[in-house]
C-alpha positions in Angstrom: 0.0 0.0 0.0 1.4 3.4 -1.1 2.1 5.9 1.7 2.2 9.6 0.8 4.2 11.9 3.0 2.9 15.5 3.0 4.3 18.6 4.6 1.6 20.8 6.0 2.7 24.3 6.9 0.9 27.4 8.1 0.7 29.9 5.2 1.6 32.8 7.4 4.6 31.1 8.9 6.2 28.3 7.0 8.5 27.5 9.9 5.5 25.9 11.6 4.8 22.6 9.9 3.8 19.0 10.4 4.8 16.1 8.2 2.0 13.6 7.8 2.0 10.1 6.3 -1.3 8.9 4.9 -2.3 6.0 2.8 -3.2 6.5 -0.8 -6.5 4.7 -0.2 -7.5 7.0 2.7 -9.8 10.0 2.1 -9.4 13.7 2.3 -11.8 13.7 5.3 -9.3 11.6 7.2 -6.5 13.9 6.1 -8.6 16.9 7.4 -9.2 15.2 10.8 -5.5 14.5 11.1 -4.6 18.2 10.4 -7.1 19.4 12.9 -5.6 17.1 15.6 -1.9 17.9 15.0 -2.6 21.7 14.9 -4.9 21.4 18.0 -7.9 22.9 16.3 -11.5 22.1 17.3 -12.9 20.9 14.0 -16.1 22.9 14.5 -16.0 24.8 11.2 -16.1 24.1 7.6 -13.0 23.3 5.6 -11.8 22.7 2.1 -8.9 21.3 0.2 -7.9 22.9 -3.2 -5.6 21.4 -5.7 -2.8 23.8 -6.5 -0.2 24.5 -9.1 3.4 25.5 -8.5 2.4 29.1 -7.8 -0.1 28.2 -5.1 -3.1 29.1 -7.2 -6.3 27.3 -6.2 -7.8 24.7 -8.5 -10.5 22.1 -7.8 -12.2 22.1 -4.4 -12.9 19.2 -2.1 -15.1 20.3 0.7 -16.1 18.9 4.1 -19.8 19.5 4.4 -22.7 18.8 2.0 -24.1 22.3 2.4 -20.9 23.7 0.9 -21.3 21.8 -2.3 -23.5 24.4 -4.0 -21.7 26.8 -6.3 -22.2 30.5 -5.8 -23.0 32.9 -8.6 -19.3 33.9 -9.0 -18.2 30.3 -9.3 -20.9 29.5 -11.9 -19.8 32.6 -13.9 -16.2 31.3 -13.8 -17.4 27.8 -14.8 -15.9 26.3 -11.7 -15.5 22.6 -11.4 -18.3 21.1 -9.2 -17.1 20.5 -5.7 -16.8 17.1 -4.1 -17.0 15.8 -0.6 -13.9 14.9 1.3 -15.5 11.7 2.4 -15.9 10.6 -1.2 -12.5 11.4 -2.5 -9.4 9.3 -1.9 -6.0 10.9 -1.7 -4.7 9.0 -4.7 -7.4 10.4 -6.9 -5.9 13.9 -6.9 -2.2 13.0 -7.0 -1.0 14.1 -10.5 2.7 14.7 -10.0 5.5 13.7 -7.6 5.3 16.9 -5.6 1.6 17.4 -5.7 0.4 20.6 -3.9 -2.8 21.4 -2.1 -4.1 24.4 -0.2 -6.2 23.6 2.9 -8.5 26.3 4.3 -10.2 25.9 7.6 -13.0 28.2 8.9 -13.5 30.4 5.8 -14.5 33.4 7.9 -11.2 33.5 9.6 -9.2 31.9 6.7 -6.8 29.6 8.4 -4.8 28.6 5.4 -2.2 25.8 5.1 0.1 25.0 2.2 0.5 21.3 1.6 3.2 19.6 -0.6 3.9 15.9 -1.1 7.5 15.1 -0.2 7.7 11.5 -1.2 6.2 8.1 -1.3 7.2 6.5 2.1 7.4 2.9 3.3 4.4 1.6 5.3 5.2 1.1 9.0 3.1 -1.6 10.6 3.5 0.1 14.0 1.8 3.3 12.9 -1.9 4.0 12.6 -2.5 6.1 9.5 -2.8 9.0 8.9 0.2 9.7 11.2 2.2 12.8 12.1 5.8 11.7 11.8 7.4 15.1 12.3 6.3 18.3 14.2 8.2 21.6 14.0 7.1 24.9 15.6 4.4 25.6 18.1 0.9 25.5 16.7 -0.9 28.8 16.8 -3.9 29.2 19.2 -7.0 28.9 17.1 -8.9 31.8 18.5 -6.3 34.1 20.1 -5.4 36.2 17.1 -8.9 36.6 15.7 -10.5 37.4 19.0 -7.9 39.9 20.0 -8.1 41.6 16.6 -11.9 41.7 16.8 -11.9 43.0 20.4 -9.3 45.7 19.7 -11.1 46.8 16.5 -14.4 46.9 18.3 -12.9 48.9 21.2 -11.2 51.3 18.9 -14.3 51.8 16.8 -16.5 52.2 19.9 -14.2 54.8 21.4 -13.9 56.7 18.1 -17.6 56.7 17.7 -18.3 57.9 21.2 -15.7 60.7 21.1 -17.0 62.0 17.8 -20.6 62.0 18.9 -21.5 65.7 19.7 -24.7 64.6 21.5 -22.8 62.6 24.2 -21.4 64.3 27.2 -18.5 62.8 29.3 -20.7 60.9 31.7 -22.4 59.1 28.8 -19.0 58.1 27.3 -17.8 56.8 30.6 -20.9 54.8 31.2 -20.7 53.3 27.7 -17.1 52.2 28.3 -17.9 50.6 31.7 -20.0 47.5 32.4 -23.5 47.0 31.2 -24.7 48.9 34.3 -22.1 51.6 33.7 -19.3 52.8 36.0 -19.8 53.2 39.7 -20.9 56.7 40.7 -17.7 57.5 42.6 -15.6 56.4 39.6 -17.7 58.5 37.3 -17.2 61.6 39.5 -13.4 60.9 39.7 -13.2 60.6 35.9 -15.2 63.7 35.3 -13.0 65.5 37.7 -9.9 64.5 35.9 -11.4 65.4 32.6 -12.7 68.8 33.9 -9.4 70.0 35.4 -8.6 73.5 34.0 -5.1 74.6 33.0 -3.9 77.9 34.5 -4.0 80.6 31.9 -1.4 83.2 31.3 -3.9 85.8 32.5 -4.2 84.0 35.9 -0.3 84.0 36.1 -0.1 87.7 35.6 -3.0 88.3 38.1 -1.1 86.4 40.7 2.1 88.4 40.1 0.3 91.7 40.3 -1.3 90.8 43.6 1.7 89.2 45.2 3.7 91.7 47.3 6.8 89.6 47.2 6.9 89.4 43.5 9.2 92.4 43.0 11.8 91.1 45.5 11.6 87.6 44.2 12.1 88.6 40.6 15.6 90.0 41.2 14.7 93.2 39.3 15.4 96.7 40.7 13.1 99.6 40.0 14.3 103.2 40.1 12.2 106.1 41.2 13.8 108.3 38.4 11.5 109.1 35.5 
């Protein structure tokens, strides 16, 4: 039985990769499950494999779920090849060259993308259960960390910008919006408004203080003459 060895690397960081051995007779659904396991993803989202040329341009699609089989209007316009289910397609079916390439996309909304290239035909090891990860390099990224942080930061920035640019909101409304659902505590709100409302001393105030301070002339170091 032929064993294909593939290198699966993260598109954004090719230094993070896994080498996976899989039987030619196994399906892309089994390949998908193995990738999910070795990269520690939760397998809760849709996924697709795409055949690829030497320039990593997507070709035919093999998708995970039946609901993803339908072609959208853009795909129909481009006369795209009908999609197939991973469970129905064996790995050997799409191997057309010694270094066959695929692109694997998981969770299309977030676009986790992996580049896959066949390294060689390996020898079957009776001690292994296929598909098997035979080499792991680099720490797998946390599935939700980057996307959640980005969304939270973007939402916070947009919220702040919107609040600060709203002429109908006063400071107390802004502080309440940025607090919990119930708003900030009253003493916190007062403190924040106090900080926001502090007035800078104007030049006029400085001069007024100098004019009314009897020690100003002595402290200034200037001498005034009575001569006119």
